[in-house]
C-alpha positions as a Python dict, from the first residue, in 0.01 Angstrom:
ca = {
    (1, 'M'): (0, 0, 0),
    (2, 'N'): (49, 374, 24),
    (3, 'I'): (-302, 531, 73),
    (4, 'K'): (-165, 889, 33),
    (5, 'N'): (-38, 791, -319),
    (6, 'I'): (-364, 628, -399),
    (7, 'R'): (-561, 937, -293),
    (8, 'A'): (-343, 1152, -523),
    (9, 'D'): (-479, 953, -819),
    (10, 'F'): (-834, 1082, -751),
    (11, 'P'): (-852, 1456, -826),
    (12, 'I'): (-1200, 1497, -681),
    (13, 'L'): (-1075, 1415, -329),
    (14, 'A'): (-848, 1727, -327),
    (15, 'Q'): (-1144, 1969, -328),
    (16, 'S'): (-1319, 2135, -38),
    (17, 'I'): (-1694, 2113, 37),
    (18, 'Q'): (-1851, 2390, 242),
    (19, 'E'): (-1492, 2512, 303),
    (20, 'R'): (-1400, 2183, 459),
    (21, 'P'): (-1181, 1911, 307),
    (22, 'L'): (-1407, 1652, 138),
    (23, 'I'): (-1459, 1326, 324),
    (24, 'Y'): (-1630, 1095, 77),
    (25, 'F'): (-1811, 803, 253),
    (26, 'D'): (-2072, 736, -19),
    (27, 'N'): (-1879, 468, -209),
    (28, 'A'): (-2163, 212, -205),
    (29, 'A'): (-2360, 457, -419),
    (30, 'T'): (-2072, 532, -654),
    (31, 'S'): (-1696, 532, -626),
    (32, 'Q'): (-1473, 821, -737),
    (33, 'K'): (-1261, 796, -1055),
    (34, 'P'): (-886, 794, -1078),
    (35, 'Q'): (-719, 1026, -1329),
    (36, 'V'): (-631, 734, -1556),
    (37, 'V'): (-1008, 668, -1612),
    (38, 'I'): (-1081, 1038, -1666),
    (39, 'D'): (-793, 1065, -1920),
    (40, 'A'): (-916, 755, -2100),
    (41, 'I'): (-1256, 908, -2167),
    (42, 'T'): (-1091, 1228, -2301),
    (43, 'H'): (-850, 1025, -2514),
    (44, 'Y'): (-1133, 820, -2668),
    (45, 'Y'): (-1330, 1120, -2781),
    (46, 'T'): (-1014, 1304, -2886),
    (47, 'H'): (-845, 1028, -3085),
    (48, 'L'): (-1067, 720, -3133),
    (49, 'N'): (-1427, 820, -3161),
    (50, 'S'): (-1603, 591, -3411),
    (51, 'N'): (-1870, 325, -3406),
    (52, 'V'): (-1744, -23, -3344),
    (53, 'H'): (-1749, -350, -3540),
    (54, 'R'): (-1907, -228, -3867),
    (55, 'G'): (-1659, 23, -4005),
    (56, 'A'): (-1373, -42, -4252),
    (57, 'H'): (-1177, 269, -4174),
    (58, 'T'): (-891, 322, -3927),
    (59, 'L'): (-1078, 485, -3649),
    (60, 'A'): (-1348, 212, -3645),
    (61, 'E'): (-1078, -46, -3617),
    (62, 'R'): (-902, 126, -3335),
    (63, 'A'): (-1226, 191, -3146),
    (64, 'T'): (-1325, -175, -3188),
    (65, 'I'): (-995, -298, -3061),
    (66, 'A'): (-1014, -78, -2755),
    (67, 'F'): (-1379, -178, -2693),
    (68, 'E'): (-1308, -546, -2720),
    (69, 'R'): (-1001, -512, -2502),
    (70, 'T'): (-1231, -412, -2219),
    (71, 'R'): (-1437, -726, -2274),
    (72, 'E'): (-1127, -940, -2236),
    (73, 'T'): (-1026, -742, -1924),
    (74, 'A'): (-1371, -798, -1780),
    (75, 'R'): (-1357, -1167, -1860),
    (76, 'A'): (-1034, -1194, -1662),
    (77, 'F'): (-1160, -970, -1385),
    (78, 'I'): (-1433, -1222, -1296),
    (79, 'N'): (-1255, -1535, -1442),
    (80, 'A'): (-1517, -1608, -1704),
    (81, 'A'): (-1431, -1896, -1938),
    (82, 'S'): (-1481, -1700, -2262),
    (83, 'V'): (-1542, -1345, -2390),
    (84, 'Q'): (-1856, -1489, -2541),
    (85, 'E'): (-1996, -1493, -2182),
    (86, 'V'): (-1935, -1124, -2126),
    (87, 'I'): (-2216, -889, -2230),
    (88, 'F'): (-2198, -509, -2206),
    (89, 'V'): (-2499, -358, -2031),
    (90, 'K'): (-2574, -11, -1877),
    (91, 'G'): (-2515, -152, -1536),
    (92, 'T'): (-2645, -402, -1282),
    (93, 'T'): (-2995, -297, -1321),
    (94, 'E'): (-3003, -367, -1696),
    (95, 'G'): (-2815, -689, -1643),
    (96, 'I'): (-3088, -818, -1409),
    (97, 'N'): (-3366, -697, -1638),
    (98, 'L'): (-3204, -868, -1935),
    (99, 'V'): (-3200, -1197, -1751),
    (100, 'A'): (-3549, -1158, -1620),
    (101, 'Q'): (-3696, -1079, -1960),
    (102, 'S'): (-3490, -1318, -2170),
    (103, 'F'): (-3463, -1609, -1925),
    (104, 'G'): (-3812, -1544, -1812),
    (105, 'T'): (-3960, -1558, -2167),
    (106, 'H'): (-3772, -1877, -2238),
    (107, 'S'): (-3786, -2070, -1910),
    (108, 'I'): (-4051, -1940, -1662),
    (109, 'E'): (-4405, -2085, -1676),
    (110, 'Q'): (-4719, -2048, -1469),
    (111, 'G'): (-4673, -2188, -1122),
    (112, 'D'): (-4289, -2181, -1132),
    (113, 'E'): (-4116, -2022, -839),
    (114, 'I'): (-3857, -1739, -831),
    (115, 'L'): (-3661, -1697, -504),
    (116, 'I'): (-3509, -1371, -389),
    (117, 'S'): (-3422, -1232, -49),
    (118, 'E'): (-3550, -965, 194),
    (119, 'M'): (-3227, -768, 156),
    (120, 'E'): (-3238, -723, -225),
    (121, 'H'): (-3204, -388, -401),
    (122, 'H'): (-3517, -278, -573),
    (123, 'S'): (-3348, -365, -906),
    (124, 'N'): (-3341, -728, -798),
    (125, 'I'): (-3704, -723, -683),
    (126, 'V'): (-3907, -531, -935),
    (127, 'P'): (-3790, -717, -1254),
    (128, 'W'): (-3893, -1042, -1096),
    (129, 'Q'): (-4224, -903, -978),
    (130, 'I'): (-4299, -794, -1331),
    (131, 'L'): (-4202, -1132, -1466),
    (132, 'A'): (-4409, -1323, -1205),
    (133, 'E'): (-4718, -1110, -1282),
    (134, 'R'): (-4675, -1164, -1656),
    (135, 'K'): (-4610, -1535, -1641),
    (136, 'G'): (-4820, -1632, -1339),
    (137, 'A'): (-4511, -1737, -1138),
    (138, 'I'): (-4470, -1721, -765),
    (139, 'L'): (-4215, -1489, -598),
    (140, 'K'): (-4078, -1617, -267),
    (141, 'V'): (-3862, -1425, -26),
    (142, 'I'): (-3577, -1541, 205),
    (143, 'P'): (-3606, -1365, 544),
    (144, 'V'): (-3330, -1176, 717),
    (145, 'S'): (-3222, -1212, 1077),
    (146, 'D'): (-3193, -933, 1332),
    (147, 'E'): (-2816, -936, 1272),
    (148, 'G'): (-2872, -872, 898),
    (149, 'E'): (-2792, -1230, 779),
    (150, 'L'): (-3001, -1453, 557),
    (151, 'D'): (-3201, -1719, 741),
    (152, 'M'): (-3045, -2017, 583),
    (153, 'E'): (-3293, -2263, 742),
    (154, 'A'): (-3573, -2073, 580),
    (155, 'F'): (-3386, -2073, 254),
    (156, 'D'): (-3357, -2454, 260),
    (157, 'K'): (-3736, -2476, 313),
    (158, 'L'): (-3824, -2219, 45),
    (159, 'L'): (-3601, -2375, -214),
    (160, 'T'): (-3805, -2646, -393),
    (161, 'E'): (-3798, -2825, -724),
    (162, 'K'): (-4049, -2571, -851),
    (163, 'C'): (-3788, -2299, -819),
    (164, 'K'): (-3651, -2195, -1160),
    (165, 'M'): (-3445, -1895, -1055),
    (166, 'L'): (-3258, -1784, -745),
    (167, 'A'): (-3167, -1415, -779),
    (168, 'I'): (-2946, -1317, -485),
    (169, 'V'): (-2734, -1021, -381),
    (170, 'H'): (-2371, -1112, -312),
    (171, 'V'): (-2311, -815, -77),
    (172, 'S'): (-2599, -599, 60),
    (173, 'N'): (-2575, -241, -28),
    (174, 'A'): (-2772, -137, 277),
    (175, 'L'): (-2614, -364, 539),
    (176, 'G'): (-2282, -470, 391),
    (177, 'T'): (-2369, -837, 453),
    (178, 'H'): (-2159, -1084, 253),
    (179, 'N'): (-2391, -1369, 161),
    (180, 'P'): (-2281, -1735, 130),
    (181, 'V'): (-2366, -1743, -239),
    (182, 'K'): (-2145, -2039, -334),
    (183, 'Q'): (-2328, -2257, -90),
    (184, 'M'): (-2665, -2125, -206),
    (185, 'I'): (-2570, -2184, -571),
    (186, 'Q'): (-2487, -2548, -499),
    (187, 'K'): (-2824, -2601, -327),
    (188, 'A'): (-3017, -2422, -603),
    (189, 'H'): (-2849, -2632, -876),
    (190, 'A'): (-2935, -2945, -685),
    (191, 'V'): (-3310, -2875, -742),
    (192, 'G'): (-3254, -2762, -1104),
    (193, 'A'): (-3272, -2385, -1048),
    (194, 'K'): (-3056, -2128, -1223),
    (195, 'V'): (-2883, -1857, -1013),
    (196, 'L'): (-2826, -1487, -1081),
    (197, 'V'): (-2582, -1309, -848),
    (198, 'D'): (-2610, -924, -805),
    (199, 'G'): (-2242, -835, -785),
    (200, 'A'): (-2287, -457, -768),
    (201, 'Q'): (-2136, -432, -421),
    (202, 'S'): (-1906, -739, -423),
    (203, 'S'): (-1714, -653, -742),
    (204, 'P'): (-1526, -353, -586),
    (205, 'H'): (-1421, -535, -265),
    (206, 'F'): (-1284, -880, -329),
    (207, 'E'): (-1182, -1133, -595),
    (208, 'I'): (-1464, -1268, -808),
    (209, 'D'): (-1441, -1605, -975),
    (210, 'V'): (-1763, -1696, -1152),
    (211, 'Q'): (-1637, -2038, -1250),
    (212, 'D'): (-1554, -2119, -888),
    (213, 'L'): (-1893, -1985, -773),
    (214, 'D'): (-2058, -2172, -1065),
    (215, 'C'): (-2328, -1906, -1086),
    (216, 'D'): (-2528, -1898, -1414),
    (217, 'F'): (-2543, -1518, -1430),
    (218, 'Y'): (-2337, -1248, -1252),
    (219, 'T'): (-2375, -875, -1314),
    (220, 'F'): (-2203, -562, -1192),
    (221, 'S'): (-2162, -187, -1268),
    (222, 'A'): (-1846, -8, -1365),
    (223, 'H'): (-1917, 298, -1155),
    (224, 'K'): (-1891, 101, -833),
    (225, 'V'): (-1538, -19, -944),
    (226, 'Y'): (-1382, 326, -996),
    (227, 'G'): (-1509, 330, -1356),
    (228, 'P'): (-1755, 545, -1550),
    (229, 'T'): (-2136, 546, -1511),
    (230, 'G'): (-2366, 394, -1770),
    (231, 'I'): (-2163, 79, -1839),
    (232, 'G'): (-2147, -261, -1678),
    (233, 'I'): (-2111, -633, -1742),
    (234, 'L'): (-2351, -927, -1743),
    (235, 'Y'): (-2183, -1267, -1734),
    (236, 'G'): (-2379, -1573, -1836),
    (237, 'K'): (-2277, -1933, -1902),
    (238, 'K'): (-2245, -1978, -2276),
    (239, 'E'): (-2465, -2284, -2298),
    (240, 'I'): (-2748, -2092, -2129),
    (241, 'L'): (-2705, -1770, -2329),
    (242, 'D'): (-2706, -1966, -2648),
    (243, 'E'): (-3058, -2090, -2572),
    (244, 'L'): (-3210, -1758, -2468),
    (245, 'P'): (-3390, -1513, -2698),
    (246, 'P'): (-3251, -1164, -2750),
    (247, 'Y'): (-3341, -888, -2503),
    (248, 'M'): (-3381, -610, -2757),
    (249, 'G'): (-3385, -594, -3134),
    (250, 'G'): (-3189, -366, -3367),
    (251, 'G'): (-2851, -325, -3525),
    (252, 'E'): (-2550, -538, -3421),
    (253, 'M'): (-2764, -824, -3264),
    (254, 'I'): (-2856, -959, -3609),
    (255, 'K'): (-2693, -1182, -3858),
    (256, 'E'): (-2934, -1137, -4147),
    (257, 'V'): (-3263, -950, -4175),
    (258, 'T'): (-3544, -1004, -4420),
    (259, 'F'): (-3909, -920, -4385),
    (260, 'A'): (-3981, -1291, -4360),
    (261, 'K'): (-3736, -1374, -4087),
    (262, 'T'): (-3433, -1247, -3887),
    (263, 'S'): (-3143, -1454, -3777),
    (264, 'Y'): (-2941, -1347, -3473),
    (265, 'N'): (-2577, -1273, -3427),
    (266, 'E'): (-2340, -1492, -3223),
    (267, 'L'): (-2256, -1434, -2862),
    (268, 'P'): (-2213, -1190, -2703),
    (269, 'Y'): (-2348, -958, -2972),
    (270, 'K'): (-2690, -1119, -2975),
    (271, 'F'): (-2759, -930, -2655),
    (272, 'E'): (-2594, -596, -2754),
    (273, 'A'): (-2845, -421, -2982),
    (274, 'G'): (-2763, -75, -3111),
    (275, 'T'): (-2456, 148, -3065),
    (276, 'P'): (-2307, 68, -2727),
    (277, 'N'): (-2160, 315, -2473),
    (278, 'I'): (-1816, 287, -2632),
    (279, 'G'): (-1625, 566, -2469),
    (280, 'D'): (-1719, 461, -2113),
    (281, 'A'): (-1661, 92, -2202),
    (282, 'V'): (-1310, 178, -2317),
    (283, 'A'): (-1243, 371, -1999),
    (284, 'F'): (-1373, 80, -1793),
    (285, 'H'): (-1070, -119, -1899),
    (286, 'H'): (-846, 133, -1721),
    (287, 'A'): (-1061, 113, -1399),
    (288, 'M'): (-1033, -259, -1381),
    (289, 'E'): (-658, -241, -1454),
    (290, 'Y'): (-618, 24, -1182),
    (291, 'V'): (-786, -219, -933),
    (292, 'N'): (-569, -505, -1059),
    (293, 'Q'): (-257, -298, -1003),
    (294, 'I'): (-342, -223, -642),
    (295, 'G'): (-460, -581, -590),
    (296, 'K'): (-800, -697, -469),
    (297, 'K'): (-640, -869, -162),
    (298, 'N'): (-475, -539, -59),
    (299, 'I'): (-805, -351, -113),
    (300, 'A'): (-993, -611, 98),
    (301, 'T'): (-739, -593, 375),
    (302, 'H'): (-744, -218, 393),
    (303, 'E'): (-1125, -191, 375),
    (304, 'E'): (-1168, -463, 645),
    (305, 'E'): (-953, -255, 871),
    (306, 'L'): (-1156, 55, 801),
    (307, 'L'): (-1471, -135, 875),
    (308, 'R'): (-1339, -262, 1203),
    (309, 'Y'): (-1208, 77, 1303),
    (310, 'G'): (-1523, 269, 1195),
    (311, 'T'): (-1753, 14, 1376),
    (312, 'E'): (-1555, 58, 1694),
    (313, 'K'): (-1569, 435, 1673),
    (314, 'L'): (-1937, 463, 1600),
    (315, 'S'): (-2033, 205, 1858),
    (316, 'N'): (-1906, 449, 2126),
    (317, 'I'): (-2157, 717, 2028),
    (318, 'E'): (-2454, 728, 2269),
    (319, 'G'): (-2792, 646, 2113),
    (320, 'L'): (-2637, 518, 1787),
    (321, 'T'): (-2748, 171, 1663),
    (322, 'I'): (-2573, -5, 1379),
    (323, 'I'): (-2821, -188, 1152),
    (324, 'G'): (-2652, -500, 1018),
    (325, 'R'): (-2396, -680, 1224),
    (326, 'A'): (-2338, -982, 1009),
    (327, 'K'): (-2019, -1192, 1076),
    (328, 'E'): (-1913, -1151, 713),
    (329, 'K'): (-1939, -789, 597),
    (330, 'A'): (-1806, -545, 335),
    (331, 'S'): (-1704, -196, 432),
    (332, 'V'): (-2054, -51, 495),
    (333, 'I'): (-2189, 84, 820),
    (334, 'S'): (-2555, 172, 834),
    (335, 'F'): (-2699, 320, 1147),
    (336, 'I'): (-2984, 506, 1308),
    (337, 'V'): (-2978, 748, 1604),
    (338, 'K'): (-3261, 748, 1857),
    (339, 'G'): (-3472, 1060, 1832),
    (340, 'V'): (-3290, 1197, 1531),
    (341, 'H'): (-3390, 1168, 1169),
    (342, 'H'): (-3129, 1024, 928),
    (343, 'Y'): (-3187, 1296, 673),
    (344, 'D'): (-3104, 1571, 924),
    (345, 'I'): (-2782, 1397, 1016),
    (346, 'G'): (-2684, 1370, 648),
    (347, 'M'): (-2762, 1740, 577),
    (348, 'L'): (-2556, 1862, 876),
    (349, 'L'): (-2265, 1633, 799),
    (350, 'D'): (-2263, 1772, 448),
    (351, 'S'): (-2230, 2123, 586),
    (352, 'K'): (-1900, 1990, 738),
    (353, 'G'): (-1777, 1843, 407),
    (354, 'I'): (-1867, 1480, 489),
    (355, 'A'): (-2065, 1284, 224),
    (356, 'V'): (-2278, 995, 347),
    (357, 'R'): (-2592, 842, 211),
    (358, 'T'): (-2931, 869, 389),
    (359, 'G'): (-3268, 704, 320),
    (360, 'H'): (-3388, 361, 237),
    (361, 'H'): (-3099, 285, -15),
    (362, 'C'): (-3344, 131, -259),
    (363, 'T'): (-3422, -145, -7),
    (364, 'Q'): (-3760, -41, 128),
    (365, 'P'): (-3870, -398, 217),
    (366, 'L'): (-3549, -441, 416),
    (367, 'M'): (-3612, -115, 600),
    (368, 'S'): (-3965, -237, 677),
    (369, 'R'): (-3815, -563, 814),
    (370, 'F'): (-3621, -355, 1071),
    (371, 'G'): (-3914, -129, 1143),
    (372, 'I'): (-3739, 187, 1020),
    (373, 'D'): (-3779, 424, 720),
    (374, 'G'): (-3409, 467, 650),
    (375, 'T'): (-3058, 485, 782),
    (376, 'V'): (-2741, 681, 759),
    (377, 'R'): (-2494, 481, 559),
    (378, 'A'): (-2111, 531, 557),
    (379, 'S'): (-1928, 321, 300),
    (380, 'F'): (-1558, 302, 255),
    (381, 'A'): (-1324, 252, -36),
    (382, 'V'): (-954, 201, -96),
    (383, 'Y'): (-873, 575, -87),
    (384, 'N'): (-1027, 627, 265),
    (385, 'E'): (-828, 665, 578),
    (386, 'K'): (-866, 622, 951),
    (387, 'E'): (-809, 990, 998),
    (388, 'E'): (-1125, 1055, 800),
    (389, 'I'): (-1319, 815, 1021),
    (390, 'D'): (-1185, 1001, 1331),
    (391, 'M'): (-1317, 1331, 1186),
    (392, 'F'): (-1641, 1168, 1081),
    (393, 'A'): (-1702, 1026, 1432),
    (394, 'K'): (-1620, 1360, 1599),
    (395, 'E'): (-1845, 1558, 1371),
    (396, 'L'): (-2121, 1301, 1393),
    (397, 'A'): (-2126, 1310, 1773),
    (398, 'Q'): (-2144, 1687, 1766),
    (399, 'T'): (-2418, 1676, 1503),
    (400, 'I'): (-2620, 1438, 1715),
    (401, 'D'): (-2583, 1656, 2018),
    (402, 'M'): (-2699, 1957, 1818),
    (403, 'L'): (-3006, 1786, 1678),
    (404, 'R'): (-3106, 1658, 2015),
}
């Protein structure tokens, strides 16, 4: 795998920030886009722009074919059994909200339990809190160890036959922890619970097989996988989706409407009310194909090496503490520096052309668990290089000395 050639596919990486070559280490927030994705968006609006599914003219047919091609690409990307199980959403957040509202309306009753973890992103906390308050359900939380791993003994105790939903992050955006979701899914199913997996951070890094995991729902965002913003995928098992009520009402999700009664469309359209984000959905096909061409195994190998190398480099900096040292991790390094605020570090690194993320990373309960208000987070992608980590470590050490 030639990283120089891969970097050449991403035009944004060639620019300078503050008169320094850009070093982009904020990939857990959003990844950069290859030229093929950028070109696909332009091509759609230049040559294909039309609403999908309902038109009888040539542009509508072409747009529909391109749109549905992405659905099939996404099906293969996560190894779903059918395109009927692949629903277009705005992103992971909408995917979780769709399940919380639709599944919650159908299946959650007063006294039922919903199980999440202490490391969840706010988007996998707040929808379940809203549902629990509305339905009188009980929200339980799996604790996290000092290393940043789930307490599996506590999980076993918290998981009871009252649990109707386990909503769990596959890879932590704040710590990089790779959770044992397959094992957790098996245990949840044994007590009759359904499982939603937040795949926002796992989908860019390694192979996903929803049939092997046997999860009931899996959701991820295109913009983490080198695709556009504002589009994502919710996978759900067909037999479950068939039973659930629609998330929103409007055009496309209907079969027939009268003032007396409305009948709903077949899957997946039952959950896709209104005009979708067609252009970005079409471009998402090219992002997934780009990843497929490089190969998820090649990406994982490269990123694991970056993680190992970066962890070693940062561990040598005096006063720096890495938050999250799970045995199984994705390419994320979060850290704090004694006596120095994370925001100040981020601002000074930006002045040197280095983009990192600072703050609580939409995981305030997790930050509270570690007794901190935030971290500096460096997250790596396929186009990052060891030389960038060398420069980052050098500039970080100088920045810390300056702030002290």
